[in-house]
Rosetta silent file (secondary structure, phi, psi, omega in degrees, C-alpha in Angstrom):
SEQUENCE: MTHRIMSCSEALAEALLEEMERDDSVFIIGEDIRAHDGIFGQFRGLPKRFPARVIDTPISETCIVGAGLGAALTGMRPLVDMHFADFFTTAMDEIVNQTAKIRYMFGGQAKVPMVIWAPDGGGLRAGAHHSQSLESWFVHTPGLKVVVPSEPADVKGLMKSAIRDDDPVIFFQHKKLFAQTGHVPQEEYLIPIGKGEIKREGAHITLITYSRMTYLCLEAADLLAQEDIEAEVIDLRTLKPLDFDIISRSVKKTYNALVVHEACLTGGFGAEIAARIGEELFDYLDAPVARIGAKDVPVPFSPVMEDFVLPQVADIVESVRKILNRQ
SCORE:     score description
SCORE:     0.000 S_00000001
   1 L     0.000  145.225  173.371 -121.469  -71.006 -133.537 S_00000001
   2 L   -84.621  135.235 -177.783 -119.201  -69.470 -136.163 S_00000001
   3 E  -118.445  154.351  172.348 -116.743  -71.963 -137.636 S_00000001
   4 E  -129.330  158.212  173.622 -113.406  -71.751 -139.449 S_00000001
   5 E   -88.215  125.306  179.561 -111.412  -74.349 -141.341 S_00000001
   6 E  -138.626  159.837  172.155 -108.269  -75.266 -139.423 S_00000001
   7 E   -89.092  165.959  175.867 -105.749  -78.098 -139.350 S_00000001
   8 H   -60.922  -37.904  178.740 -105.174  -80.274 -136.283 S_00000001
   9 H   -64.185  -44.356  179.129 -101.804  -78.573 -135.834 S_00000001
  10 H   -66.382  -37.639  179.890 -103.371  -75.105 -135.929 S_00000001
  11 H   -65.199  -38.701  177.440 -106.139  -76.190 -133.554 S_00000001
  12 H   -63.745  -48.234 -178.758 -103.585  -77.427 -131.030 S_00000001
  13 H   -61.149  -38.997 -179.853 -101.586  -74.192 -131.199 S_00000001
  14 H   -68.214  -39.525  177.548 -104.750  -72.109 -130.778 S_00000001
  15 H   -60.612  -44.277 -179.601 -105.874  -74.146 -127.769 S_00000001
  16 H   -66.967  -40.825  177.684 -102.500  -73.635 -126.107 S_00000001
  17 H   -58.598  -47.867 -178.126 -102.471  -69.926 -126.934 S_00000001
  18 H   -63.708  -41.834 -178.198 -105.897  -69.419 -125.391 S_00000001
  19 H   -72.309  -34.243  178.371 -105.075  -71.405 -122.259 S_00000001
  20 H   -71.880  -31.908  175.033 -101.697  -69.691 -121.773 S_00000001
  21 H   -72.019  -33.449 -177.499 -103.370  -66.300 -122.110 S_00000001
  22 H   -76.814  -34.839 -170.105 -106.084  -67.336 -119.656 S_00000001
  23 L  -136.898  114.670 -178.482 -103.843  -68.935 -117.025 S_00000001
  24 L   -67.279  -13.264 -178.648 -100.283  -67.846 -116.198 S_00000001
  25 L   -83.245   -7.652  179.949  -99.571  -71.271 -114.647 S_00000001
  26 E   -84.277  129.280  175.430  -99.716  -73.003 -118.050 S_00000001
  27 E  -147.565  166.270 -177.699  -96.350  -73.577 -119.714 S_00000001
  28 E  -118.588  137.107  179.457  -94.736  -75.908 -122.278 S_00000001
  29 E  -137.330  135.096 -179.723  -91.587  -77.924 -121.734 S_00000001
  30 E   170.327 -171.060 -175.003  -89.741  -80.206 -124.163 S_00000001
  31 L   -92.087  136.969  170.481  -87.020  -80.643 -126.750 S_00000001
  32 L    55.161   39.458 -179.418  -86.360  -78.275 -129.686 S_00000001
  33 H   -86.264  -46.075 -171.285  -89.500  -76.215 -129.183 S_00000001
  34 H   -67.654  -41.522 -175.426  -88.163  -72.682 -129.348 S_00000001
  35 H   -76.203  -30.227 -171.686  -86.055  -73.002 -132.495 S_00000001
  36 H  -122.208    5.768 -176.832  -88.528  -75.032 -134.554 S_00000001
  37 L    58.422   32.441 -176.092  -91.954  -74.331 -132.977 S_00000001
  38 L    90.243  153.595 -173.959  -92.100  -78.039 -132.173 S_00000001
  39 L   -62.670  -25.303  178.671  -91.027  -80.920 -134.386 S_00000001
  40 L  -113.125   14.120 -178.211  -94.280  -80.686 -136.390 S_00000001
  41 L    70.624   17.258 -173.188  -94.735  -76.924 -136.072 S_00000001
  42 L   -75.896  -11.217  178.519  -97.534  -77.572 -133.612 S_00000001
  43 L  -110.874   27.161 -172.849  -96.409  -74.794 -131.242 S_00000001
  44 L   -55.267  126.619  177.054  -96.103  -72.160 -133.962 S_00000001
  45 L    88.827  -17.538 -174.425  -95.917  -68.644 -132.571 S_00000001
  46 H   -73.589  -40.378  177.736  -95.934  -69.673 -128.908 S_00000001
  47 H   -58.888  -38.262  179.818  -92.187  -69.301 -128.141 S_00000001
  48 H   -73.083  -37.450 -178.140  -92.274  -65.695 -129.379 S_00000001
  49 H   -73.828  -34.977 -177.247  -95.554  -64.913 -127.613 S_00000001
  50 L  -129.986   68.779 -172.796  -94.529  -66.535 -124.291 S_00000001
  51 L   -60.741  -28.212 -179.038  -90.707  -66.543 -124.218 S_00000001
  52 L   -90.134   -7.130 -174.543  -90.497  -67.367 -120.507 S_00000001
  53 L  -120.655   13.544  169.968  -93.123  -70.118 -120.614 S_00000001
  54 E  -122.620  108.411 -164.665  -91.889  -72.217 -123.544 S_00000001
  55 E  -115.288  122.720  173.430  -88.876  -74.067 -122.184 S_00000001
  56 E   -82.620  147.337 -176.424  -86.302  -76.100 -124.090 S_00000001
  57 L  -127.333  167.399  166.818  -84.732  -79.043 -122.282 S_00000001
  58 L   -63.278  166.516  178.323  -81.845  -81.450 -122.665 S_00000001
  59 L   -79.610   80.103 -178.365  -82.534  -84.627 -124.647 S_00000001
  60 L  -154.930  101.201  179.414  -83.814  -86.544 -121.637 S_00000001
  61 H   -63.765  -32.471  175.457  -87.437  -87.648 -121.374 S_00000001
  62 H   -58.271  -45.432  178.572  -86.769  -88.655 -117.761 S_00000001
  63 H   -64.972  -44.602 -175.073  -85.799  -85.042 -117.044 S_00000001
  64 H   -63.271  -50.267 -178.746  -88.700  -83.556 -118.999 S_00000001
  65 H   -67.676  -40.523  178.822  -91.433  -85.608 -117.326 S_00000001
  66 H   -61.655  -41.257  177.861  -89.824  -85.300 -113.896 S_00000001
  67 H   -65.481  -40.872  177.885  -89.630  -81.523 -114.239 S_00000001
  68 H   -62.947  -42.280  179.347  -93.240  -81.385 -115.378 S_00000001
  69 H   -62.039  -46.700  179.077  -94.349  -83.515 -112.451 S_00000001
  70 H   -60.816  -41.048  178.886  -92.531  -81.338 -109.953 S_00000001
  71 H   -64.737  -41.654  179.703  -94.011  -78.200 -111.456 S_00000001
  72 H   -62.499  -38.556 -179.618  -97.519  -79.655 -111.397 S_00000001
  73 H   -66.948  -23.401  179.994  -97.170  -80.565 -107.726 S_00000001
  74 L   -95.874    6.905  173.926  -96.305  -76.934 -106.922 S_00000001
  75 L   107.650   -0.754  176.040  -99.395  -75.545 -108.680 S_00000001
  76 L   -83.885  168.721  178.375  -98.263  -75.085 -112.280 S_00000001
  77 E  -127.350   82.966 -176.386 -100.020  -76.643 -115.278 S_00000001
  78 E   -80.337  146.366  162.803  -97.324  -77.984 -117.607 S_00000001
  79 E  -107.187  117.015 -179.441  -97.717  -79.413 -121.059 S_00000001
  80 E   -95.797  120.251  179.933  -94.881  -81.910 -121.499 S_00000001
  81 E   -91.443  115.959 -178.759  -93.896  -82.488 -125.136 S_00000001
  82 L   -86.507   -1.157  177.367  -92.675  -86.055 -125.650 S_00000001
  83 L    73.536  -63.795  171.385  -91.471  -85.348 -129.211 S_00000001
  84 L  -138.269  143.094  178.827  -92.566  -88.866 -130.258 S_00000001
  85 H   -60.336  -28.678 -179.535  -94.791  -91.256 -128.304 S_00000001
  86 H   -58.435  -24.745 -176.393  -92.138  -93.931 -128.824 S_00000001
  87 H   -81.355    0.442  172.918  -89.915  -92.040 -126.366 S_00000001
  88 H   -53.911  -31.739 -172.388  -92.286  -92.822 -123.497 S_00000001
  89 H   -58.127  -30.652 -177.903  -90.098  -95.842 -122.822 S_00000001
  90 H   -83.721   -3.476 -179.127  -87.327  -93.738 -121.292 S_00000001
  91 H  -128.274   22.932 -174.553  -89.718  -92.043 -118.840 S_00000001
  92 H   -64.682  -37.519  179.837  -91.984  -94.906 -117.795 S_00000001
  93 H   -63.215  -45.028 -179.804  -91.025  -94.809 -114.122 S_00000001
  94 H   -62.924  -32.653 -177.371  -91.789  -91.100 -113.886 S_00000001
  95 H   -82.955  -54.590 -170.389  -95.136  -91.605 -115.645 S_00000001
  96 H   -88.449  -24.993 -179.769  -96.554  -94.866 -114.277 S_00000001
  97 H   -99.396  -20.095 -179.071  -94.925  -95.027 -110.832 S_00000001
  98 H  -114.581  -66.931 -176.094  -94.948  -91.345 -109.918 S_00000001
  99 H   -53.747  -46.694 -175.104  -97.263  -89.175 -112.023 S_00000001
 100 L   -71.672  -25.408 -168.544 -100.100  -91.695 -112.096 S_00000001
 101 L  -106.380  -16.437 -169.714  -99.989  -92.647 -108.401 S_00000001
 102 H   -61.981  -44.859 -176.916  -99.185  -89.501 -106.432 S_00000001
 103 H   -61.890  -39.800  178.269 -102.712  -88.116 -106.045 S_00000001
 104 H   -67.414  -47.032 -174.090 -103.971  -91.483 -104.774 S_00000001
 105 H   -68.084  -23.693  177.141 -101.007  -92.126 -102.458 S_00000001
 106 L   -98.406   13.884  175.637 -101.363  -88.682 -100.871 S_00000001
 107 L    62.592   30.167  178.706 -105.087  -89.135 -100.318 S_00000001
 108 L    82.740    1.092  179.875 -106.000  -86.346 -102.715 S_00000001
 109 L   -74.314  -22.649  177.886 -103.901  -83.737 -100.907 S_00000001
 110 L  -116.327  140.469  176.580 -101.671  -83.362 -103.961 S_00000001
 111 L  -113.088  153.647  177.273 -102.852  -82.749 -107.534 S_00000001
 112 L  -127.836   76.521 -178.763 -100.994  -83.444 -110.766 S_00000001
 113 L   -82.171   73.812 -175.000 -102.532  -81.129 -113.406 S_00000001
 114 L  -126.353  138.092  173.173 -100.144  -82.138 -116.185 S_00000001
 115 E  -107.448  126.434  173.355 -100.684  -82.945 -119.871 S_00000001
 116 E  -105.715  108.419 -174.155  -98.193  -85.266 -121.535 S_00000001
 117 E   -95.054  130.076 -171.336  -98.548  -84.636 -125.257 S_00000001
 118 E  -141.609  112.735  171.808  -97.348  -87.402 -127.572 S_00000001
 119 E   -70.272  128.783 -176.152  -97.430  -87.682 -131.392 S_00000001
 120 E  -132.281  179.598  171.662  -98.059  -91.331 -132.204 S_00000001
 121 L    90.767  165.614 -177.980  -98.936  -93.709 -135.031 S_00000001
 122 L  -107.452 -161.906  178.408  -97.526  -94.908 -138.317 S_00000001
 123 L    97.369   -5.795 -178.299  -98.030  -94.247 -141.990 S_00000001
 124 L  -107.206   10.312  178.992  -95.142  -91.806 -142.393 S_00000001
 125 L    58.012   44.546 -176.198  -92.464  -94.420 -143.230 S_00000001
 126 L  -101.404   -0.910  175.664  -90.598  -93.489 -140.048 S_00000001
 127 L    84.192  177.158 -170.000  -89.605  -96.993 -139.004 S_00000001
 128 L   -68.416  -23.864 -177.620  -90.091  -99.049 -135.865 S_00000001
 129 L   -88.598   -4.390 -175.230  -88.729  -96.437 -133.412 S_00000001
 130 L  -139.056   28.891 -173.214  -91.060  -93.616 -134.531 S_00000001
 131 L  -140.158   13.157 -171.046  -94.341  -95.266 -135.567 S_00000001
 132 L   -85.571  156.882  172.343  -95.897  -96.975 -132.559 S_00000001
 133 L  -118.102  106.873 -166.165  -99.377  -96.710 -131.063 S_00000001
 134 L  -114.375   20.255 -172.833  -98.884  -97.238 -127.320 S_00000001
 135 H   -59.952  -32.104 -176.086 -102.174  -96.147 -125.788 S_00000001
 136 H   -63.576  -30.695  177.385 -102.909  -99.506 -124.127 S_00000001
 137 H   -56.363  -40.012 -171.039  -99.920  -99.130 -121.797 S_00000001
 138 H   -92.211  -27.584  170.776 -101.471  -96.056 -120.234 S_00000001
 139 H   -62.859  -32.178 -179.145 -105.101  -97.147 -120.276 S_00000001
 140 L   -75.781  -10.084 -175.042 -103.843 -100.056 -118.177 S_00000001
 141 L  -101.012  109.603  177.360 -102.310  -97.663 -115.612 S_00000001
 142 L   -59.669  140.501  178.398 -104.715  -96.403 -112.912 S_00000001
 143 L   104.999  -11.077  179.388 -104.445  -92.675 -112.294 S_00000001
 144 L  -109.963  146.014  168.668 -103.995  -91.564 -115.891 S_00000001
 145 E  -104.564  145.930 -174.225 -106.546  -90.212 -118.351 S_00000001
 146 E  -128.746  120.373 -175.885 -105.992  -91.024 -122.029 S_00000001
 147 E  -117.271  137.258 -176.295 -107.212  -88.784 -124.871 S_00000001
 148 L  -142.203   71.504 -176.175 -106.999  -89.656 -128.598 S_00000001
 149 L   -73.726  161.650  179.460 -108.741  -87.058 -130.825 S_00000001
 150 L  -118.082  -38.585 -173.978 -109.041  -87.321 -134.594 S_00000001
 151 L  -111.433  159.602 -173.141 -110.377  -84.009 -135.953 S_00000001
 152 H   -55.970  -43.099 -179.258 -109.269  -80.410 -135.347 S_00000001
 153 H   -61.096  -37.982  178.943 -112.315  -79.343 -133.308 S_00000001
 154 H   -71.621  -37.306  176.444 -111.806  -82.280 -130.972 S_00000001
 155 H   -56.991  -49.189 -177.078 -108.080  -81.575 -130.679 S_00000001
 156 H   -66.647  -51.391 -176.299 -108.778  -78.034 -129.513 S_00000001
 157 H   -63.479  -37.932 -179.782 -111.721  -78.766 -127.224 S_00000001
 158 H   -76.639  -34.665  176.784 -110.072  -81.754 -125.566 S_00000001
 159 H   -63.977  -41.563  179.030 -106.701  -80.038 -125.134 S_00000001
 160 H   -63.134  -39.908  177.390 -108.363  -77.155 -123.305 S_00000001
 161 H   -67.444  -39.379 -179.080 -110.175  -79.620 -121.039 S_00000001
 162 H   -64.026  -41.600 -179.937 -106.984  -81.607 -120.463 S_00000001
 163 H   -63.556  -36.161 -177.462 -105.044  -78.500 -119.399 S_00000001
 164 H   -83.549   -8.918 -178.124 -107.753  -77.567 -116.900 S_00000001
 165 L   -75.203  143.742 -179.748 -107.997  -81.103 -115.476 S_00000001
 166 L   -88.428    0.096  175.338 -106.429  -81.736 -112.066 S_00000001
 167 L  -109.293  156.960  178.276 -105.349  -85.261 -113.039 S_00000001
 168 L   -68.566  136.928 -178.637 -102.531  -86.213 -115.439 S_00000001
 169 E  -122.825  125.848  170.755 -103.686  -86.627 -119.028 S_00000001
 170 E   -89.641  118.163 -173.556 -101.845  -88.537 -121.758 S_00000001
 171 E  -113.002   99.691  178.586 -102.801  -86.714 -124.961 S_00000001
 172 E   -85.871  137.044  175.404 -102.062  -88.735 -128.102 S_00000001
 173 E  -136.287  118.566 -173.278 -102.156  -86.964 -131.458 S_00000001
 174 E   -66.344  131.359 -175.903 -101.575  -88.975 -134.616 S_00000001
 175 H   -61.394  -32.555 -176.848  -98.658  -87.690 -136.663 S_00000001
 176 H   -78.464   -4.959 -178.346 -100.444  -88.265 -139.959 S_00000001
 177 H  -103.750    2.473 -178.124 -103.342  -86.047 -138.868 S_00000001
 178 L   -59.226  -35.609 -178.868 -101.453  -82.796 -138.219 S_00000001
 179 L   -90.199   -4.222 -179.997 -102.439  -81.485 -141.643 S_00000001
 180 L   -62.847  130.046 -177.520 -106.006  -82.866 -141.418 S_00000001
 181 E  -106.003  161.663  178.655 -108.471  -79.993 -141.686 S_00000001
 182 E  -176.161  175.495 -179.183 -111.967  -79.476 -140.334 S_00000001
 183 E   -80.215  129.628  178.992 -114.457  -76.984 -138.925 S_00000001
 184 E  -126.224  128.237 -179.818 -113.467  -75.439 -135.593 S_00000001
 185 E   -60.105  142.848  177.121 -115.793  -73.106 -133.638 S_00000001
 186 L   -74.279  -35.848 -175.247 -114.700  -69.499 -133.355 S_00000001
 187 L   -78.608  165.562  176.312 -116.192  -69.110 -129.892 S_00000001
 188 L   -61.971  133.277  175.928 -114.822  -70.497 -126.626 S_00000001
 189 L  -158.175  155.774  173.435 -115.695  -74.157 -126.105 S_00000001
 190 L  -130.789  149.716  173.161 -114.482  -77.270 -124.292 S_00000001
 191 L  -110.257  123.501 -177.573 -115.123  -80.944 -125.004 S_00000001
 192 L   -62.379  137.478  172.799 -115.535  -83.046 -121.846 S_00000001
 193 L   -69.087  131.194  179.073 -112.970  -85.784 -121.345 S_00000001
 194 L   100.463   15.289  179.411 -114.724  -89.152 -121.475 S_00000001
 195 L  -124.676  118.030  175.297 -117.339  -88.404 -124.149 S_00000001
 196 L   -83.684  179.061 -178.769 -117.309  -90.098 -127.552 S_00000001
 197 E  -145.210  138.889  173.373 -119.131  -88.922 -130.655 S_00000001
 198 E   -81.769  116.054 -178.817 -121.049  -90.618 -133.452 S_00000001
 199 E   -89.551  -19.357  176.733 -119.394  -89.406 -136.656 S_00000001
 200 E  -154.000  131.797  178.683 -121.821  -91.266 -138.932 S_00000001
 201 L   -80.447  147.954  178.470 -125.239  -92.779 -138.220 S_00000001
 202 L  -162.101  165.920 -173.497 -125.985  -96.334 -139.295 S_00000001
 203 L  -120.664  -13.910 -169.936 -128.331  -99.245 -138.660 S_00000001
 204 L  -105.524  -28.484 -179.562 -126.497 -102.482 -139.502 S_00000001
 205 E  -158.437  147.511  177.711 -123.169 -102.460 -137.670 S_00000001
 206 E  -103.005  122.636  173.551 -121.245 -100.291 -135.192 S_00000001
 207 E  -100.315  116.683 -176.015 -117.643  -99.391 -136.028 S_00000001
 208 E  -106.663  121.153 -170.523 -115.884  -98.379 -132.800 S_00000001
 209 E  -155.005 -174.203  178.172 -112.639  -96.521 -133.353 S_00000001
 210 L  -168.807  167.322  178.051 -110.456  -93.508 -132.566 S_00000001
 211 L    55.125 -142.598 -173.049 -107.591  -91.364 -133.879 S_00000001
 212 L   -62.636  -27.552 -178.294 -106.610  -91.871 -137.550 S_00000001
 213 H   -65.940  -17.243  175.548 -108.698  -95.009 -137.882 S_00000001
 214 H   -58.398  -43.045 -178.253 -111.808  -92.833 -137.632 S_00000001
 215 H   -69.785  -36.083  176.795 -111.160  -91.603 -141.169 S_00000001
 216 H   -66.817  -38.677  178.181 -110.547  -95.116 -142.469 S_00000001
 217 H   -66.515  -39.040  177.647 -113.813  -96.270 -140.897 S_00000001
 218 H   -65.540  -39.465  176.979 -115.696  -93.362 -142.478 S_00000001
 219 H   -65.304  -41.601  177.068 -114.194  -94.213 -145.855 S_00000001
 220 H   -63.096  -38.949  179.062 -115.143  -97.861 -145.378 S_00000001
 221 H   -62.750  -36.934  176.204 -118.679  -96.810 -144.429 S_00000001
 222 H   -62.422  -42.932  179.258 -118.965  -94.909 -147.711 S_00000001
 223 H   -67.486  -40.746 -179.372 -117.967  -98.028 -149.643 S_00000001
 224 H   -66.892  -30.879  178.812 -120.278 -100.249 -147.619 S_00000001
 225 H   -61.736  -28.031  177.440 -123.197  -97.892 -148.295 S_00000001
 226 L   -69.593  -15.946  177.222 -122.874  -98.824 -151.958 S_00000001
 227 L  -105.386   16.027 -179.406 -123.732 -102.379 -150.877 S_00000001
 228 L    62.346   33.214  173.720 -126.730 -101.183 -148.819 S_00000001
 229 L  -110.338  119.229 -178.593 -124.828 -101.700 -145.551 S_00000001
 230 L   -97.474  107.670 -179.607 -125.297  -98.830 -143.101 S_00000001
 231 E   -99.275  129.855  173.968 -122.314  -98.608 -140.753 S_00000001
 232 E   -92.760  131.521 -176.272 -122.427  -96.397 -137.675 S_00000001
 233 E  -112.534  119.772  176.752 -119.028  -94.898 -136.826 S_00000001
 234 E  -106.457  123.286  171.111 -118.168  -94.003 -133.225 S_00000001
 235 E   -97.122  111.543 -174.681 -115.072  -91.913 -132.534 S_00000001
 236 L   -65.553  -36.161  179.373 -114.280  -92.590 -128.870 S_00000001
 237 L    67.358  -40.073  176.165 -112.046  -89.475 -128.562 S_00000001
 238 E  -129.936  134.701  177.807 -111.147  -90.582 -125.009 S_00000001
 239 E   -97.023  -30.225  177.351 -110.106  -94.087 -123.987 S_00000001
 240 E  -144.845  114.669    0.783 -109.943  -93.488 -120.246 S_00000001
 241 L   -70.393  146.305 -177.308 -112.467  -92.718 -118.967 S_00000001
 242 L   -90.671  133.857  175.211 -114.305  -94.698 -121.652 S_00000001
 243 L   -84.513   80.695 -178.885 -117.710  -93.599 -122.886 S_00000001
 244 H   -75.576  -20.489  179.639 -119.251  -97.053 -122.857 S_00000001
 245 H   -61.394  -41.382 -178.941 -122.763  -95.594 -122.904 S_00000001
 246 H   -67.379  -34.143  175.622 -122.361  -94.432 -126.509 S_00000001
 247 H   -66.357  -46.320 -177.408 -121.125  -97.905 -127.467 S_00000001
 248 H   -60.613  -46.396 -178.873 -123.998  -99.573 -125.655 S_00000001
 249 H   -61.968  -38.990 -177.487 -126.687  -97.439 -127.289 S_00000001
 250 H   -70.968  -45.796 -178.606 -125.266  -98.067 -130.739 S_00000001
 251 H   -65.139  -34.438  176.626 -124.813 -101.828 -130.375 S_00000001
 252 H   -66.329  -19.006  178.036 -128.359 -102.150 -129.030 S_00000001
 253 H   -91.369  -41.926 -173.019 -129.456 -100.528 -132.283 S_00000001
 254 H   -96.304  -23.823  179.616 -127.231 -102.331 -134.813 S_00000001
 255 L    68.668    9.299  179.675 -126.717 -105.721 -133.072 S_00000001
 256 L  -144.787  149.446 -177.300 -123.198 -105.952 -134.520 S_00000001
 257 E  -146.831  138.767  173.871 -119.824 -104.462 -133.577 S_00000001
 258 E  -132.727  127.150  178.811 -116.344 -104.117 -135.043 S_00000001
 259 E  -102.843  131.158 -175.594 -113.517 -102.426 -133.138 S_00000001
 260 E  -127.872  122.906  172.904 -110.762 -100.834 -135.227 S_00000001
 261 E  -144.292  160.689 -176.778 -107.440  -99.450 -133.962 S_00000001
 262 E   -84.070  -24.339  178.451 -103.951  -98.957 -135.348 S_00000001
 263 E   -61.410  157.343 -179.339 -102.124 -100.491 -132.386 S_00000001
 264 E   -59.696  152.015 -169.193 -101.138 -104.133 -132.725 S_00000001
 265 L   -65.988  -47.609 -175.416 -104.006 -106.534 -132.182 S_00000001
 266 L   -67.756  120.529 -179.249 -102.722 -108.558 -129.237 S_00000001
 267 L    76.088    6.012  178.484 -103.350 -106.654 -126.022 S_00000001
 268 L   -70.837  164.997 -176.462 -104.748 -103.666 -127.927 S_00000001
 269 H   -65.011  -21.244  177.023 -107.545 -101.559 -126.446 S_00000001
 270 H   -60.059  -29.253  178.565 -109.995 -103.233 -128.800 S_00000001
 271 H   -65.440  -39.202  177.738 -109.768 -106.354 -126.637 S_00000001
 272 H   -65.102  -44.007  179.490 -111.075 -104.419 -123.627 S_00000001
 273 H   -63.863  -45.534 -179.889 -113.965 -102.992 -125.639 S_00000001
 274 H   -61.222  -39.758  179.596 -114.826 -106.384 -127.127 S_00000001
 275 H   -64.522  -42.658 -179.298 -114.767 -107.984 -123.674 S_00000001
 276 H   -67.781  -38.881  176.128 -117.104 -105.391 -122.208 S_00000001
 277 H   -62.015  -43.427  179.066 -119.515 -105.704 -125.113 S_00000001
 278 H   -62.880  -37.857 -178.866 -119.473 -109.472 -124.656 S_00000001
 279 H   -75.145  -40.215 -169.900 -120.082 -109.185 -120.920 S_00000001
 280 H  -104.784  -18.797 -174.487 -122.716 -106.456 -120.928 S_00000001
 281 L  -127.884   20.029 -173.813 -124.378 -106.623 -124.362 S_00000001
 282 H   -55.588  -40.734 -175.552 -124.192 -110.299 -125.287 S_00000001
 283 H   -69.301  -13.065 -179.935 -127.952 -110.673 -125.667 S_00000001
 284 H   -95.711   -6.466 -173.032 -128.026 -107.893 -128.266 S_00000001
 285 L   -87.730  134.528  172.183 -125.392 -109.378 -130.572 S_00000001
 286 L   -90.364  -16.924 -179.620 -126.227 -111.145 -133.815 S_00000001
 287 L  -151.993  160.569  177.760 -122.565 -112.138 -134.305 S_00000001
 288 L   -60.431  148.051  174.227 -119.363 -112.167 -132.241 S_00000001
 289 L   -65.444  135.856  178.886 -117.583 -108.861 -131.772 S_00000001
 290 E  -112.681  158.717  179.823 -114.663 -108.576 -134.208 S_00000001
 291 E  -130.966  147.081  170.619 -111.415 -106.605 -133.955 S_00000001
 292 E  -128.553  130.575  175.386 -108.995 -105.094 -136.450 S_00000001
 293 E  -150.153  179.568  177.055 -105.511 -103.961 -135.460 S_00000001
 294 E   -69.208  156.498  175.506 -101.977 -103.919 -136.764 S_00000001
 295 L   -67.676  152.903 -173.135 -100.129 -107.186 -137.159 S_00000001
 296 L   -80.885   62.643  175.537  -98.009 -108.196 -134.189 S_00000001
 297 L  -139.645  158.755  171.535  -94.667 -107.077 -135.583 S_00000001
 298 L   -58.175  147.313 -177.920  -92.608 -103.877 -135.254 S_00000001
 299 L   -67.052  122.372 -176.721  -93.801 -101.256 -137.743 S_00000001
 300 L   -73.159  158.977  174.362  -91.663 -101.688 -140.895 S_00000001
 301 L   -82.289  -36.791 -178.696  -89.818  -98.891 -142.682 S_00000001
 302 L   -59.126  127.808  179.527  -90.626 -100.221 -146.176 S_00000001
 303 H   -55.366  -43.756 -179.294  -93.782  -98.501 -147.522 S_00000001
 304 H   -63.504  -42.866 -178.850  -95.159 -101.743 -148.945 S_00000001
 305 H   -72.145  -36.588  178.391  -94.547 -103.611 -145.699 S_00000001
 306 H   -63.077  -43.488  177.741  -95.885 -100.806 -143.498 S_00000001
 307 H   -63.046  -33.734  178.472  -99.141 -100.770 -145.468 S_00000001
 308 H   -68.709  -35.810 -175.978  -99.306 -104.548 -145.111 S_00000001
 309 H   -80.172  -40.486 -176.591  -98.867 -104.371 -141.331 S_00000001
 310 L   -84.204  150.126  179.279 -101.202 -101.445 -140.553 S_00000001
 311 L   -60.488  143.915  178.723 -105.014 -101.702 -140.955 S_00000001
 312 L  -124.496  165.482 -179.890 -106.409 -100.540 -144.290 S_00000001
 313 H   -57.332  -41.213 -179.041 -109.892  -99.581 -145.506 S_00000001
 314 H   -60.781  -33.672  178.037 -110.190 -102.883 -147.380 S_00000001
 315 H   -64.550  -39.752 -179.743 -109.636 -104.778 -144.117 S_00000001
 316 H   -67.535  -45.730  179.676 -112.559 -102.971 -142.511 S_00000001
 317 H   -60.214  -45.753 -179.262 -114.874 -103.584 -145.466 S_00000001
 318 H   -63.206  -40.846 -179.825 -113.970 -107.267 -145.592 S_00000001
 319 H   -66.069  -40.578  178.290 -114.497 -107.712 -141.857 S_00000001
 320 H   -62.909  -44.242  177.739 -117.923 -106.037 -141.968 S_00000001
 321 H   -58.217  -40.413 -179.903 -119.001 -108.295 -144.808 S_00000001
 322 H   -67.233  -44.813  179.778 -117.920 -111.324 -142.810 S_00000001
 323 H   -60.136  -41.082 -177.009 -119.736 -110.221 -139.645 S_00000001
 324 L   -88.867    2.834 -179.257 -122.944 -109.556 -141.591 S_00000001
 325 L    56.768   46.306  179.268 -122.544 -112.706 -143.713 S_00000001
 326 L  -110.285   17.733 -177.229 -122.492 -110.629 -146.897 S_00000001
 327 L   -71.722    0.000    0.000 -119.449 -112.290 -148.472 S_00000001
């Protein structure tokens, strides 16, 4: 395949362009899209290219998700822009009681091919109302698929798959990764929902992660290599359905596991992964599964405090040393 260097923002816009050109039923709905190409410029060029299929709405997440749901039920394929993932709170009934349950409650007679796109995560000094990682809420809700890519190629391939899926997909994209660049294939491609990827091979410990924490884990793995510790880094890419097979194969090789996510530790998705490893792979473990997450407080506005609350590379390195008894 021929590759180009693109940012995550450019990869998202290209995926949407290709899918909107391919399928007239695909459209975008949300706040302040037409005037600003999206709050992060992630829809650049699309309002001009598809003036009737990029729709601005009132400032009402309840309205936006409800309109998307209705359109999906009538055969359209909407991408609903949540502006910030934090704003999910005002549309929870529409998402968890309607969108997630309709296909089941109608015995499969109705489909909900809708993508709810949500910029999430901290690190931008945006304060407690604009910095949350809320993926566990939706992993816990039957009927939803949850996607959390980290690199541009994955953003594009997974967005195209999400748009074509007949079930509702919550598509998280970390705000601090919009400018992150990487190689993206020139040719048409899709990445299946529910398939993780090993971003770095290793023999001594498995680092299981997703979204922005993938880059922190890779940086930690570089530092650990200087101490002759080979860390394998798995980017899950999708949380639901979860690719537990890739986790299982890796843990059976390394005998150690550390789960890293930016969401707060208590009730975070790392607890589910750790529990499954403990239940299904206990005999392969040389040490208990460990977890790293944000501290259980609202994300602070102060840069010093935000860095203190969110996981850092040093936290990952220290935890690996402890698991491997290399302190």
